[in-house]
C-alpha positions as CSV (number, residue, x, y, z in Angstrom):
1,M,-40.1,130.9,6.9
2,V,-39.1,127.9,4.7
3,D,-36.1,125.8,5.6
4,K,-34.6,125.7,2.0
5,Q,-32.1,122.9,2.8
6,K,-34.8,120.5,4.0
7,L,-37.0,121.4,1.1
8,K,-33.9,120.7,-1.3
9,E,-33.3,117.4,0.3
10,R,-37.1,116.3,0.3
11,Q,-38.0,117.5,-3.2
12,P,-34.8,117.2,-5.2
13,V,-36.6,117.0,-8.8
14,A,-38.9,120.1,-8.1
15,W,-35.9,122.0,-6.9
16,R,-33.8,121.3,-9.8
17,I,-36.4,122.4,-12.3
18,L,-37.3,125.5,-10.7
19,S,-33.6,126.4,-9.8
20,N,-32.7,126.0,-13.4
21,A,-35.6,128.3,-14.6
22,L,-34.7,130.8,-12.0
23,K,-31.0,131.0,-13.0
24,S,-31.6,131.0,-16.5
25,G,-34.4,133.6,-16.5
26,H,-36.5,131.5,-18.5
27,I,-39.8,131.7,-16.7
28,S,-43.1,130.2,-18.0
29,H,-46.3,132.1,-17.7
30,A,-47.9,129.1,-15.7
31,Y,-46.6,126.5,-13.5
32,M,-48.5,123.6,-11.8
33,F,-47.2,121.9,-8.7
34,Y,-48.8,118.5,-8.4
35,G,-48.7,115.6,-6.2
36,Q,-49.9,114.5,-2.7
37,K,-51.0,117.6,-0.9
38,G,-48.9,118.5,2.0
39,P,-46.8,121.2,3.6
40,D,-43.9,121.0,1.0
41,Q,-46.2,122.0,-1.9
42,S,-47.4,125.2,-0.3
43,R,-43.8,126.0,0.9
44,M,-42.3,125.4,-2.4
45,A,-44.8,127.2,-4.3
46,L,-44.5,130.3,-2.0
47,L,-40.7,130.0,-2.2
48,F,-40.7,130.0,-5.8
49,A,-43.1,133.0,-6.0
50,Q,-40.8,135.0,-3.8
51,S,-37.9,133.9,-5.9
52,L,-39.4,135.6,-9.0
53,V,-39.1,138.9,-7.5
54,C,-36.5,138.7,-4.7
55,E,-33.5,141.1,-5.4
56,H,-31.1,139.1,-3.2
57,P,-31.4,135.4,-4.4
58,D,-29.1,132.5,-3.3
59,E,-26.7,130.5,-5.4
60,D,-29.8,128.4,-6.7
61,G,-31.6,131.4,-7.5
62,F,-34.1,131.1,-4.7
63,A,-35.4,133.9,-2.4
64,C,-33.6,135.2,0.3
65,Q,-36.9,135.4,2.5
66,Q,-35.6,138.1,4.5
67,C,-36.1,141.3,2.4
68,D,-39.1,143.4,2.4
69,T,-40.6,142.1,-0.8
70,C,-40.4,138.3,0.6
71,R,-41.8,139.3,3.9
72,Q,-44.7,141.3,2.2
73,M,-45.5,138.2,0.2
74,E,-45.5,135.9,3.0
75,R,-47.8,138.1,4.9
76,E,-50.2,138.6,1.8
77,I,-49.7,142.1,1.7
78,S,-47.9,142.8,-1.7
79,P,-50.2,144.5,-4.2
80,D,-48.5,142.4,-7.0
81,F,-49.0,138.9,-5.4
82,Y,-52.4,137.2,-5.3
83,W,-52.3,134.2,-3.0
84,L,-55.7,132.3,-2.9
85,H,-55.7,129.5,-0.3
86,P,-58.1,128.5,2.5
87,G,-57.9,130.9,5.3
88,G,-56.1,133.5,3.4
89,T,-57.0,137.1,2.9
90,R,-57.9,136.4,-0.6
91,S,-60.1,133.2,0.2
92,R,-62.8,135.5,1.8
93,K,-65.6,137.4,0.1
94,P,-64.0,138.9,-3.2
95,M,-62.9,142.4,-2.6
96,T,-63.0,145.4,-5.1
97,R,-59.8,146.9,-6.1
98,K,-60.6,150.0,-3.9
99,E,-61.0,147.5,-1.1
100,L,-57.6,145.9,-1.8
101,D,-55.8,149.1,-1.9
102,A,-57.2,149.8,1.7
103,W,-56.1,146.4,2.8
104,W,-52.6,146.9,1.6
105,K,-52.4,150.4,3.1
106,N,-53.7,149.7,6.7
107,Q,-54.6,146.0,7.0
108,T,-57.6,146.8,8.9
109,L,-60.1,145.6,6.6
110,E,-61.9,142.4,7.8
111,P,-64.0,140.8,4.8
112,E,-66.5,138.1,5.6
113,K,-65.1,134.6,5.3
114,K,-66.5,132.2,2.9
115,K,-68.3,129.1,4.6
116,T,-66.7,126.7,2.2
117,W,-63.5,126.5,0.4
118,R,-64.2,126.4,-3.4
119,L,-62.7,128.3,-6.3
120,R,-65.5,130.2,-7.9
121,K,-65.7,132.2,-11.0
122,E,-65.9,135.4,-9.1
123,D,-62.3,134.3,-7.5
124,I,-60.9,134.4,-11.0
125,Q,-62.6,137.6,-12.0
126,N,-61.3,139.2,-9.0
127,L,-57.7,137.9,-9.8
128,Q,-58.1,139.4,-13.5
129,D,-59.3,142.6,-12.0
130,T,-56.3,143.1,-9.7
131,F,-53.9,142.5,-12.6
132,S,-55.6,144.8,-15.0
133,Y,-53.4,147.3,-13.2
134,T,-49.5,148.0,-13.8
135,S,-47.2,146.4,-11.4
136,S,-45.9,148.6,-8.6
137,T,-42.5,146.8,-8.3
138,T,-39.3,147.6,-10.0
139,T,-39.2,144.1,-11.6
140,G,-42.6,144.8,-12.9
141,R,-43.5,141.1,-12.3
142,Q,-46.9,140.1,-11.1
143,I,-47.8,136.7,-9.5
144,Y,-50.7,134.6,-8.5
145,L,-50.7,131.6,-6.6
146,I,-53.8,129.3,-6.2
147,E,-53.8,126.3,-3.8
148,Q,-56.1,123.3,-3.9
149,Y,-56.9,124.1,-7.7
150,E,-58.9,120.7,-7.6
151,E,-61.6,122.5,-5.7
152,A,-62.3,124.9,-8.8
153,T,-65.8,124.9,-10.3
154,A,-66.1,124.3,-13.8
155,S,-67.0,128.0,-14.4
156,A,-63.9,129.1,-12.5
157,S,-61.6,126.8,-14.6
158,N,-63.3,128.1,-17.9
159,T,-62.7,131.6,-16.8
160,L,-58.9,130.9,-15.8
161,L,-58.5,128.9,-19.2
162,K,-59.3,132.0,-21.2
163,F,-56.8,134.1,-18.8
164,L,-54.1,131.5,-19.6
165,E,-54.8,131.4,-23.4
166,E,-53.9,135.1,-23.5
167,P,-51.0,135.5,-21.0
168,K,-50.0,139.1,-20.0
169,D,-46.5,140.0,-20.1
170,N,-44.6,139.6,-16.8
171,L,-47.4,137.7,-15.2
172,T,-46.8,134.4,-13.7
173,G,-49.4,131.8,-12.4
174,I,-48.8,129.1,-9.9
175,L,-51.4,126.5,-9.5
176,C,-51.2,123.8,-6.8
177,T,-53.1,120.5,-6.7
178,G,-53.3,117.2,-5.0
179,A,-55.4,115.6,-7.6
180,I,-54.2,116.6,-11.0
181,N,-56.7,114.2,-12.5
182,M,-59.3,116.3,-11.3
183,V,-58.0,119.5,-13.1
184,L,-59.2,120.4,-16.9
185,P,-56.6,118.8,-19.3
186,T,-56.6,121.9,-21.2
187,I,-55.4,123.9,-18.1
188,V,-52.8,121.3,-17.2
189,S,-51.5,121.4,-20.9
190,R,-50.7,125.1,-20.5
191,C,-48.7,124.7,-17.3
192,Q,-45.2,123.8,-16.8
193,L,-45.7,120.7,-14.5
194,I,-43.7,120.5,-11.2
195,P,-43.9,117.2,-9.7
196,L,-43.7,116.8,-5.9
197,R,-43.3,113.6,-4.1
198,A,-45.1,112.7,-1.1
199,P,-43.1,113.3,2.1
200,A,-41.7,110.3,4.0
201,R,-43.7,109.6,7.2
202,S,-40.8,110.9,9.5
203,A,-40.4,114.1,7.5
204,L,-44.3,114.7,7.7
205,E,-44.3,114.0,11.4
206,E,-41.5,116.5,11.9
207,Q,-43.5,119.3,9.9
208,I,-46.7,118.6,11.8
209,G,-44.6,118.6,15.1
210,E,-44.0,122.4,14.4
211,L,-47.6,123.0,14.9
212,I,-48.6,120.4,17.6
213,E,-46.7,119.3,20.7
214,D,-48.8,116.1,21.0
215,E,-47.1,112.8,19.9
216,E,-50.3,110.8,19.3
217,L,-51.9,113.6,17.4
218,V,-48.9,114.1,15.3
219,S,-48.8,110.5,14.3
220,I,-52.5,110.3,13.6
221,L,-52.3,113.5,11.3
222,A,-49.1,112.3,9.6
223,K,-50.4,108.7,8.8
224,A,-53.6,110.4,7.3
225,G,-51.3,112.7,5.2
226,Y,-52.9,115.9,6.6
227,D,-51.5,119.3,5.5
228,N,-51.2,122.6,7.4
229,D,-54.3,124.1,6.1
230,R,-56.7,121.1,7.2
231,I,-54.9,121.0,10.6
232,T,-55.3,124.8,11.2
233,S,-59.0,124.5,10.6
234,L,-59.3,121.7,13.2
235,L,-57.1,123.4,15.6
236,E,-59.7,126.5,15.8
237,G,-61.7,125.9,18.8
238,E,-59.7,123.0,20.1
239,A,-61.7,120.6,17.8
240,L,-58.7,118.5,17.1
241,F,-58.4,117.5,20.8
242,E,-62.1,117.2,21.6
243,I,-62.7,114.9,18.6
244,R,-59.7,112.8,19.4
245,Q,-60.8,112.2,23.0
246,A,-64.3,111.4,21.6
247,A,-62.7,108.9,19.3
248,H,-60.8,107.4,22.3
249,D,-64.0,107.0,24.4
250,Y,-66.0,105.6,21.6
251,W,-63.4,102.9,20.6
252,N,-63.0,101.7,23.8
253,A,-66.9,101.1,24.2
254,R,-67.7,100.5,20.4
255,S,-69.3,97.1,21.3
256,T,-72.0,98.9,23.4
257,H,-75.2,100.8,22.2
258,G,-74.4,103.6,24.8
259,A,-71.1,104.3,22.6
260,I,-73.4,105.3,19.6
261,V,-75.7,107.2,21.9
262,R,-72.9,109.1,23.4
263,L,-71.5,110.1,19.9
264,E,-75.1,111.4,18.9
265,T,-75.6,113.3,22.2
266,G,-71.8,114.4,22.7
267,V,-69.3,115.9,20.5
268,F,-71.3,115.7,17.3
269,A,-74.3,117.3,18.8
270,K,-72.1,120.4,18.6
271,G,-72.8,122.3,15.4
272,A,-69.2,123.1,14.9
273,F,-68.0,119.5,15.2
274,G,-70.7,118.2,12.7
275,S,-68.6,119.4,9.7
276,R,-67.4,116.9,7.0
277,E,-63.6,117.5,8.0
278,A,-64.4,116.9,11.9
279,V,-66.0,113.5,10.8
280,V,-63.0,112.5,8.4
281,F,-60.6,113.4,11.4
282,F,-62.8,111.2,13.8
283,L,-62.8,108.3,11.3
284,N,-58.9,108.7,10.8
285,C,-58.4,108.6,14.7
286,L,-60.4,105.2,14.8
287,L,-58.4,103.8,12.1
288,Y,-55.2,104.9,14.0
289,F,-56.5,103.3,17.1
290,A,-57.4,100.1,15.3
291,E,-54.0,99.6,13.7
292,Q,-52.2,100.4,16.9
293,E,-53.8,97.2,18.5
294,N,-51.8,95.3,16.0
295,R,-54.2,92.5,15.6
296,S,-54.6,90.3,12.6
297,D,-57.7,88.1,13.4
298,I,-60.8,88.4,11.1
299,K,-62.8,90.9,13.3
300,A,-59.8,93.4,13.4
301,L,-59.4,93.2,9.6
302,E,-63.2,93.8,9.2
303,E,-63.2,96.8,11.4
304,R,-60.3,98.3,9.5
305,T,-62.1,97.6,6.4
306,V,-65.3,99.3,7.5
307,L,-63.2,102.4,8.5
308,L,-61.2,102.7,5.3
309,E,-64.5,102.3,3.3
310,S,-66.1,105.1,5.5
311,I,-63.1,107.3,5.0
312,D,-63.3,106.8,1.3
313,A,-67.1,107.4,1.2
314,M,-66.6,110.7,2.6
315,R,-65.5,111.8,-0.8
316,L,-69.3,111.4,-1.9
317,P,-71.9,114.1,-1.2
318,L,-73.5,112.4,1.8
319,D,-74.5,113.5,5.3
320,P,-71.4,112.9,7.3
321,L,-73.1,112.4,10.6
322,L,-75.4,109.7,9.1
323,L,-72.2,108.0,7.9
324,V,-70.7,108.2,11.5
325,E,-74.0,106.4,12.8
326,R,-73.8,103.6,10.0
327,T,-69.9,103.0,10.8
328,A,-70.7,102.9,14.5
329,R,-73.4,100.2,14.0
330,D,-71.1,98.3,11.7
331,L,-68.3,98.3,14.2
332,K,-70.8,97.3,17.0
333,R,-72.0,94.3,14.8
334,I,-68.5,93.2,14.1
335,S,-67.4,93.4,17.8
336,Q,-70.4,91.6,19.1
337,R,-70.0,88.7,16.8
338,R,-68.4,85.4,18.5
């Protein structure tokens, strides 16, 4: 459940825009929540979606979060709410309407998960199929919420664009993105924009602390701007803790050749930890340890530069483990120089 008061304090602009729309009843057919990705973005988007159909709104027009309708939406079991996000019910292999009906009735269906998170044409087509049916709620409103829209393929965006150009009555779309510059301008122009400001470091640490009781991990994740979805994926199989420990061990021995060998034969030899996300987290751990040393000499500055460049390079389609090896060799070279 969202702490509405904290959300109102952290996101006053978005809160005011959405509150005015809810109280006036002037609801657009599509919204785009944009800004640095973080817990507030997902929470505000879900709260707004609930508020569109909740029968017990508060004085600002926002959902009570307690009624059956609100709870069904949060649990992703409402037939008139399509929530597409990493790890969610809809992010798995696209289901037919018959399979979706079975899911809503008994919640026993366990469709195969996608291996990677990308929004594909078939996801949008499945969304369209879902809303080809009449709403089952008294409000008659149907809602779809798509997170991380910057991950949409070109074919998915073109399919959604056609959907946006001919909006269905009482259908509201909510798109979330942490990189609005990567979204088709024609899609952006058809949405009402809702700006979300990046959370303060202290607020982000507080939010992450709700998931993890480890002060150092909370600090590392908050500094790197991790959101709930990315943290949850790293928490699976204790990856978060093992990678952090491997980073500790490597950093303390980074001037030796053995440190590189242990990386190659240790934590990153395990298939589950060789993923792009695991490598990015490993590099963020190293950057955190480098900055905690609070040094300002040339070697320290060069080490931080190498790590920042490596983290930035992970945006490119390159082999993450080869990048780790190259980064480790660069750090070894710097640390051994007199």
